N, CA, C and O of each residue as an XYZ file, in Angstrom:
620
protein
N      84.941    121.015     71.158
C      84.833    119.705     71.364
C      82.956    119.651     71.826
O      82.288    120.544     72.348
N      82.663    118.701     71.529
C      81.207    118.548     71.819
C      81.116    117.938     73.174
O      82.106    117.350     73.610
N      80.052    118.016     73.869
C      80.199    117.499     75.349
C      80.126    116.448     75.366
O      79.388    115.949     74.517
N      80.853    115.518     76.344
C      81.062    114.186     76.455
C      80.142    113.870     77.639
O      80.011    114.856     78.365
N      79.587    112.984     77.978
C      78.726    112.544     78.891
C      79.230    111.067     79.337
O      79.351    110.090     78.598
N      79.506    111.149     80.794
C      80.167    109.680     81.086
C      79.111    108.413     81.027
O      77.902    108.634     80.952
N      79.452    107.546     81.052
C      78.562    106.209     80.864
C      78.596    105.503     82.081
O      77.962    104.458     82.224
N      79.374    106.059     83.079
C      79.647    105.414     84.494
C      78.501    105.938     85.642
O      78.292    107.151     85.677
N      77.931    105.268     86.358
C      77.058    105.828     87.314
C      77.986    106.892     88.249
O      79.212    106.848     88.358
N      77.154    107.769     88.836
C      77.237    108.539     89.960
C      77.489    107.681     91.338
O      76.629    106.871     91.683
N      78.763    107.880     92.177
C      78.157    107.144     93.407
C      78.556    108.146     94.387
O      79.691    108.606     94.517
N      77.549    108.432     95.045
C      77.462    109.475     95.734
C      78.198    109.358     97.220
O      78.704    110.317     97.804
N      78.160    108.024     97.705
C      78.848    108.054     99.347
C      80.236    107.661     99.156
O      80.566    106.591     98.644
N      81.036    108.541     99.574
C      82.727    108.263     99.565
C      82.810    106.974    100.242
O      82.056    106.333    100.975
N      84.508    106.729     99.531
C      85.039    105.641    100.236
C      85.481    105.965    101.435
O      85.279    107.062    101.957
N      86.286    104.774    102.088
C      86.681    105.268    103.309
C      88.059    104.960    102.911
O      88.807    105.075    103.882
N      88.510    104.702    102.119
C      89.846    104.099    101.746
C      90.805    105.573    100.964
O      90.151    106.476    100.443
N      92.286    105.630    100.983
C      92.724    106.400    100.472
C      94.165    106.044    100.055
O      95.010    105.711    100.885
N      94.450    106.143     98.495
C      95.621    105.537     97.901
C      96.368    106.957     97.980
O      95.833    108.066     97.950
N      98.108    106.570     98.116
C      99.129    107.899     98.314
C     100.182    107.253     97.690
O     100.922    106.521     98.348
N     100.333    107.420     96.576
C     101.169    107.193     95.591
C     102.025    108.193     94.743
O     101.612    109.352     94.713
N     103.216    107.880     94.019
C     103.587    108.550     92.972
C     103.020    109.017     91.665
O     101.977    108.528     91.231
N     103.504    109.701     91.197
C     102.025    110.303     90.383
C     103.232    110.080     88.817
O     102.981    110.790     87.843
N     104.380    109.149     88.737
C     104.571    108.713     87.783
C     104.030    107.667     86.957
O     104.132    106.462     87.190
N     103.375    108.267     85.856
C     102.012    107.548     84.939
C     102.838    105.782     84.670
O     102.115    104.787     84.614
N     103.794    105.715     84.586
C     104.465    104.625     84.166
C     103.883    103.175     85.280
O     103.634    102.000     85.013
N     103.845    103.847     86.377
C     103.252    102.790     87.314
C     101.806    102.628     87.646
O     101.331    101.656     88.234
N     101.108    103.739     87.186
C      99.653    103.916     87.570
C      98.847    102.761     87.130
O      97.895    102.506     87.867
N      99.035    101.885     85.938
C      97.940    100.764     85.764
C      98.684     99.622     86.332
O      98.024     98.588     86.436
N      99.718     99.588     86.659
C     100.111     98.625     87.970
C      99.312     98.697     89.140
O      98.569     97.815     89.569
N      99.568    100.031     89.711
C      99.319    100.189     90.859
C      97.822    100.165     91.015
O      97.558     99.636     92.095
N      96.365    100.652     90.140
C      95.478    100.387     89.961
C      95.374     98.934     90.116
O      95.206     98.507     91.258
N      95.439     98.194     89.238
C      95.566     96.740     89.269
C      95.431     96.166     90.470
O      94.461     95.508     90.844
N      96.790     96.511     91.318
C      97.076     95.969     92.684
C      96.087     96.515     93.574
O      95.347     95.628     94.001
N      95.868     97.447     93.922
C      94.592     98.113     94.771
C      93.629     97.398     94.247
O      93.003     96.902     95.184
N      93.198     97.096     93.279
C      91.541     96.514     93.050
C      91.639     94.990     93.144
O      90.946     94.209     93.796
N      92.411     94.822     92.537
C      92.319     93.147     92.212
C      92.978     92.062     93.799
O      92.439     91.177     94.463
N      94.290     92.699     93.865
C      94.665     92.014     95.256
C      94.281     92.604     96.530
O      93.804     91.931     97.444
N      94.528     94.116     96.612
C      93.587     94.942     97.990
C      92.080     94.811     98.123
O      91.499     94.990     99.193
N      91.427     94.463     96.894
C      90.000     94.052     96.676
C      89.373     95.862     96.938
O      88.214     96.045     97.310
N      89.969     96.595     96.775
C      89.202     98.124     96.873
C      88.408     98.246     95.906
O      88.504     97.571     94.881
N      87.286     99.357     96.164
C      86.094     99.226     95.112
C      87.033    100.285     94.399
O      88.217    100.451     94.692
N      86.130    101.185     93.131
C      87.056    101.436     92.551
C      86.834    103.407     92.666
O      87.342    104.386     92.118
N      85.756    103.143     93.738
C      85.837    105.040     94.058
C      86.852    105.141     95.298
O      86.443    105.763     96.278
N      87.991    104.648     95.335
C      88.537    105.299     96.640
C      89.415    106.012     96.164
O      90.023    105.844     95.106
N      89.550    107.089     97.155
C      90.782    108.429     96.929
C      91.992    107.809     96.387
O      92.546    106.741     96.646
N      92.341    109.045     95.317
C      93.503    108.890     95.190
C      94.118    110.086     94.965
O      93.640    110.982     94.268
N      95.707    110.147     95.832
C      96.706    111.522     95.929
C      98.064    110.860     95.392
O      98.813    110.041     95.924
N      98.105    111.389     94.374
C      99.222    111.339     93.604
C      99.847    112.668     93.292
O      99.360    113.690     92.811
N     101.262    112.325     93.765
C     102.069    113.589     93.583
C     103.571    112.802     93.242
O     103.815    111.602     93.360
N     104.347    113.738     92.851
C     105.800    113.233     92.866
C     106.497    113.094     93.786
O     106.909    114.009     94.500
N     106.831    111.456     93.956
C     107.358    111.420     95.499
C     106.389    110.452     96.528
O     106.674    109.667     97.432
N     105.528    110.758     96.127
C     104.114    109.829     96.775
C     104.318    110.412     98.369
O     104.256    111.634     98.509
N     104.470    109.880     99.122
C     104.182    110.101    101.099
C     105.489    111.078    100.864
O     105.162    112.082    101.496
N     106.842    111.343    100.278
C     107.730    111.856    100.782
C     107.679    113.412    101.425
O     108.290    113.791    102.424
N     106.919    114.084    100.705
C     106.290    115.502    101.811
C     106.475    115.250    103.071
O     107.349    115.790    103.748
N     105.529    114.271    103.550
C     104.849    113.989    104.912
C     106.409    113.417    105.842
O     106.519    112.961    106.981
N     107.168    113.615    105.061
C     108.659    113.517    105.819
C     109.267    114.430    106.385
O     110.188    114.342    107.197
N     108.599    115.630    105.832
C     109.619    116.893    105.687
C     109.303    117.890    106.877
O     109.759    119.030    106.796
N     108.476    117.488    108.078
C     108.538    118.632    108.413
C     109.328    119.535    108.895
O     109.014    120.723    108.814
N     110.434    119.153    109.450
C     111.343    119.785    109.767
C     112.587    120.256    108.797
O     113.647    120.758    109.172
N     112.309    120.056    107.884
C     113.243    120.571    106.717
C     112.605    121.621    105.796
O     113.039    122.760    105.618
N     111.346    120.992    105.149
C     110.797    121.672    104.234
C     109.674    121.750    104.812
O     108.837    121.024    104.276
N     109.135    122.594    106.086
C     107.692    122.713    106.034
C     106.284    123.069    105.234
O     105.187    122.577    105.497
N     106.493    123.774    104.478
C     106.135    124.236    103.336
C     105.317    122.926    102.562
O     104.113    122.730    102.398
N     106.353    122.239    102.221
C     106.132    121.214    101.521
C     105.667    119.789    102.181
O     105.336    118.820    101.498
N     105.688    119.803    103.358
C     104.770    119.013    104.444
C     103.368    119.469    104.795
O     102.369    118.761    104.915
N     103.485    120.873    104.948
C     101.813    121.205    104.873
C     101.016    121.170    104.012
O      99.829    120.919    104.219
N     101.636    121.478    102.589
C     100.789    121.243    101.589
C      99.996    119.764    101.312
O      98.942    119.478    100.742
N     100.719    119.215    101.793
C     100.192    117.721    101.343
C      99.410    117.077    103.022
O      98.731    116.050    103.020
N      99.561    117.547    103.775
C      99.011    117.066    105.082
C      97.833    117.918    105.368
O      96.975    117.449    106.116
N      97.666    119.158    104.852
C      96.353    119.678    105.035
C      95.168    119.194    103.916
O      93.987    119.167    104.261
N      95.569    118.836    102.618
C      94.929    118.420    101.881
C      94.353    116.553    102.190
O      93.294    115.998    101.898
N      95.438    116.102    102.793
C      95.311    114.561    102.936
C      94.462    114.760    104.218
O      93.578    113.907    104.290
N      94.471    115.581    105.183
C      93.616    115.495    106.779
C      92.674    115.997    106.329
O      91.656    115.547    106.855
N      92.392    117.107    105.217
C      90.721    117.207    104.773
C      90.018    116.324    104.833
O      89.187    116.025    105.690
N      90.513    115.509    103.278
C      89.910    114.257    103.018
C      89.735    113.552    103.805
O      88.611    113.058    103.723
N      90.590    113.035    105.003
C      90.244    111.936    106.026
C      89.012    112.577    106.555
O      87.999    111.882    106.631
N      88.970    114.148    107.029
C      88.155    114.448    107.947
C      86.912    113.955    107.422
O      86.186    113.090    107.913
N      86.684    114.928    105.856
C      85.372    114.849    105.232
C      84.530    113.438    104.882
O      83.397    112.984    105.046
N      85.683    113.078    104.353
C      84.824    111.718    103.823
C      85.244    110.355    105.075
O      85.175    109.163    104.776
N      85.649    110.847    106.408
C      85.595    109.631    107.258
C      86.400    108.414    106.809
O      85.946    107.272    106.876
N      87.768    108.749    106.290
C      88.519    108.050    105.559
C      89.137    107.058    106.873
O      89.134    107.585    107.986
N      89.640    105.697    106.751
C      89.713    104.925    108.097
C      90.848    103.865    107.339
O      91.378    103.161    108.198
N      91.331    103.587    106.013
C      92.304    103.439    105.442
C      93.233    103.898    104.592
O      92.903    104.285    103.471
N      94.471    103.913    104.997
C      95.555    104.626    104.092
C      96.337    103.733    103.437
O      96.757    102.753    104.052
N      96.592    103.893    102.357
C      97.386    102.523    101.531
C      98.403    103.312    100.926
O      98.021    103.844     99.884
N      99.792    103.601    101.309
C     100.958    104.221    100.806
C     101.876    103.561     99.970
O     102.507    102.642    100.492
N     102.038    103.759     99.083
C     103.039    103.189     98.120
C     104.072    103.771     97.149
O     103.987    104.619     96.261
N     105.117    102.995     97.641
C     106.295    103.394     96.536
C     106.505    102.494     95.694
O     106.116    101.326     95.719
N     107.533    103.378     94.430
C     108.017    102.685     93.949
C     109.747    102.625     93.591
O     110.434    103.445     94.199
N     110.482    101.635     92.581
C     111.655    101.617     92.387
C     112.052    102.504     91.697
O     111.239    102.705     90.796
N     113.403    103.547     91.615
C     113.755    103.985     90.784
C     112.917    105.344     90.676
O     112.770    105.682     89.502
N     112.363    106.161     91.558
C     111.558    107.211     91.744
C     112.325    108.604     91.523
O     113.227    109.149     92.159
N     111.635    108.954     90.408
C     112.391    110.327     89.887
C     112.670    111.385     90.931
O     113.665    112.098     91.060
N     111.532    111.319     91.663
C     111.290    112.447     92.716
C     113.012    112.141     93.774
O     113.917    112.898     94.125
N     112.784    110.859     93.929
C     113.834    110.654     95.031
C     114.929    110.842     94.294
O     115.577    111.828     94.645
N     115.346    110.261     93.428
C     116.572    110.462     92.760
C     117.043    111.643     92.416
O     118.234    111.706     92.108
N     116.196    112.882     92.388
C     116.640    114.074     92.215
C     116.462    115.071     93.342
O     116.615    116.285     93.212
N     116.091    114.382     94.574
C     116.253    115.190     95.594
C     117.241    115.912     96.095
O     118.291    115.284     95.957
N     117.441    117.152     96.722
C     118.569    117.538     97.228
C     118.698    117.250     98.767
O     119.779    117.646     99.205
N     117.864    116.654     99.723
C     117.795    116.483    100.545
C     118.681    115.236    101.323
O     118.461    114.065    101.016
N     119.579    115.553    102.234
C     120.694    114.295    102.723
C     121.349    114.104    101.543
O     121.222    114.568    100.410
N     122.213    113.168    102.158
C     123.569    112.792    101.086
C     123.004    112.189    100.051
O     121.969    111.546    100.227
N     123.684    112.312     98.584
C     123.319    112.129     97.345
C     123.458    110.056     97.269
O     124.482    109.427     97.535
N     122.674    109.703     97.017
C     122.638    108.022     96.784
C     121.954    107.719     95.303
O     121.221    108.471     94.660
N     122.360    106.549     95.001
C     121.771    106.073     93.947
C     120.790    104.997     94.200
O     119.804    104.699     93.525
N     121.276    104.417     95.394
C     120.499    103.416     96.080
C     119.291    103.926     97.061
O     119.505    104.077     98.264
N     117.946    104.195     96.451
C     117.184    104.887     96.858
C     116.155    104.580     97.793
O     115.519    105.359     98.503
N     116.062    103.097     97.681
C     115.147    102.047     97.874
C     115.120    102.276    100.161
O     114.124    102.546    100.831
N     116.391    102.061    100.623
C     116.468    102.493    101.733
C     115.541    103.537    102.459
O     114.659    103.379    103.303
N     116.064    104.704    101.819
C     115.283    106.041    102.222
C     113.872    105.837    102.013
O     113.204    106.635    102.671
N     113.027    104.834    101.143
C     111.614    104.829    100.592
C     111.264    104.091    101.315
O     110.048    104.122    101.505
N     112.105    102.993    102.149
C     110.786    102.244    103.139
C     111.334    102.951    104.253
O     110.371    103.184    104.984
N     112.406    103.429    104.785
C     112.040    104.426    106.201
C     111.097    105.397    105.884
O     110.216    105.547    106.731
N     111.040    106.147    104.820
C     109.772    106.874    104.888
C     108.579    106.385    104.774
O     107.571    106.985    105.145
N     108.591    105.093    104.179
C     107.076    104.544    104.259
C     106.667    104.538    105.867
O     105.670    105.097    106.322
N     107.688    103.755    106.664
C     107.897    103.463    107.718
C     107.176    104.871    108.907
O     106.115    105.034    109.509
N     108.382    105.589    108.765
C     108.082    106.997    109.293
C     106.569    107.550    109.040
O     106.030    107.818    110.114
N     105.865    107.757    108.073
C     104.694    108.233    107.669
C     103.750    106.840    108.861
O     103.272    107.134    109.956
N     103.721    105.887    108.447
C     103.158    104.939    108.962
C     103.158    104.854    110.322
O     102.375    104.088    110.882
N     103.995    105.596    110.990
C     104.258    105.360    112.659
C     103.873    106.724    112.593
O     103.683    106.841    113.803
N     103.614    107.820    112.155
C     103.106    109.268    112.294
C     101.417    109.458    112.393
O     100.589    110.185    112.941
N     101.497    108.252    111.444
C      99.497    108.367    110.667
C      98.728    109.142    111.558
O      98.350    110.297    111.363
N      98.466    108.263    112.796
C      97.289    108.438    113.898
C      97.752    110.007    114.197
O      96.841    110.796    113.948
N      99.152    110.717    114.748
C      99.034    111.763    114.987
C      98.759    113.024    114.209
O      98.390    114.143    114.567
N      99.171    112.293    112.558
C      98.793    113.475    111.581
C      97.108    113.492    110.987
O      96.421    114.441    110.609
N      96.817    112.105    111.085
C      95.083    112.034    110.396
C      94.035    111.668    111.494
O      92.858    112.003    111.363
N      94.431    111.061    112.443
C      93.474    110.375    113.460
C      93.379    109.098    113.265
O      94.372    108.452    112.931
N      92.063    108.475    113.457
C      92.117    107.188    113.342
C      91.761    106.098    112.352
O      90.669    105.570    112.145
N      93.218    105.836    111.659
C      93.452    105.208    110.583
C      94.466    104.620    110.711
O      95.576    104.912    111.156
N      93.844    103.404    110.118
C      94.674    101.978    109.696
C      95.842    102.317    108.485
O      95.338    103.085    107.667
N      96.933    102.047    108.216
C      97.865    102.158    107.884
C      98.650    101.348    106.858
O      99.827    101.116    107.136
N      98.153    100.885    105.705
C      99.314    100.090    104.923
C     100.553    100.479    103.454
O     100.409    100.890    102.302
N     101.752    100.065    104.328
C     102.694    100.322    103.278
C     102.788     99.108    101.859
O     102.547     97.901    101.863
N     103.127     99.793    101.008
C     103.663     98.948     99.818
C     105.091     99.609     99.177
O     105.601    100.728     99.139
N     105.487     98.022     98.618
C     107.173     98.969     98.003
C     106.747     97.991     96.644
O     106.341     96.832     96.732
N     106.961     98.822     95.273
C     106.645     98.540     94.070
C     107.957     98.317     93.237
O     108.648     99.298     92.961
N     108.284     97.195     92.871
C     109.473     96.880     91.854
C     109.140     96.085     90.732
O     108.078     95.527     90.458
N     110.476     96.131     89.983
C     110.244     95.758     88.683
C     111.094     94.206     88.858
O     112.173     93.997     89.411
N     110.180     93.251     88.177
C     110.849     91.996     88.224
C     110.915     91.250     86.658
O     110.004     90.609     86.133
N     112.127     91.508     86.148
C     112.397     91.383     84.766
C     112.594     89.887     84.747
O     113.715     89.379     84.754
N     111.438     89.177     84.723
C     111.753     87.721     84.705
C     111.527     86.969     83.089
O     110.397     86.880     82.607
N     112.734     86.473     82.378
C     112.599     85.836     81.211
C     112.478     87.416     79.968
O     112.064     87.426     78.808
N     112.898     88.314     80.628
C     112.930     89.276     79.348
C     111.325     90.208     79.419
O     111.087     91.135     78.645
N     110.417     89.768     80.423
C     109.173     90.846     80.187
C     109.350     91.191     81.871
O     109.621     90.492     82.848
N     109.047     92.656     81.671
C     109.113     93.128     82.826
C     107.616     93.499     83.701
O     106.872     94.356     83.225
N     107.263     92.827     84.935
C     106.271     92.845     85.595
C     106.711     93.577     87.163
O     107.660     93.407     87.928
N     105.679     94.326     87.177
C     105.740     94.988     88.711
C     105.006     94.444     89.871
O     103.783     94.360     89.976
N     106.102     94.003     90.924
C     105.925     93.518     91.873
C     105.579     94.548     92.961
O     106.087     95.668     93.012
N     104.434     93.946     94.051
C     104.230     94.767     95.327
C     104.404     93.802     96.297
O     103.860     92.699     96.246
N     105.352     94.278     97.434
C     105.627     93.536     98.201
C     105.223     94.659    100.013
O     105.451     95.866    100.087
N     104.813     94.070    100.826
C     104.351     94.348    102.330
C     105.606     95.421    102.624
O     106.708     95.083    102.193
N     105.528     96.334    103.134
C     106.720     96.926    104.269
C     106.279     96.959    105.459
O     105.300     97.607    105.829
N     106.971     96.265    106.133
C     106.810     96.062    107.491
C     107.550     96.876    108.507
O     107.381     96.667    109.708
């Protein structure tokens, strides 16, 4: 394959914002649309995508290896790039949550995801220092046969 040179200019100044979301590609375009158009992030924000999004950050006592894997990487970026705003996004019907083997089996995963978002938001300062945390849940709105993704703040 011949060399490809991006037409986009390099931006040396790192963003002070990080988005942590699930890596399910079906939700990526709408997530990018939400954070750039509704939250007004510049396109150079840090993006951490892993299956289940923030779920590993809830596993300190249950699966410390998973917890530390994600915590160490997020902490390094927060420190290195002086990140001050974390945006945490979970989504409806997350395959990671549906397949997880921790806790009682359930098909209604939304309450667990909301609880996890709140848990990580509450512990964020202990984990990452002086950061502001916003939490959102994305779900499908099947109005009129056409599916759209709706993002709602988790308080």
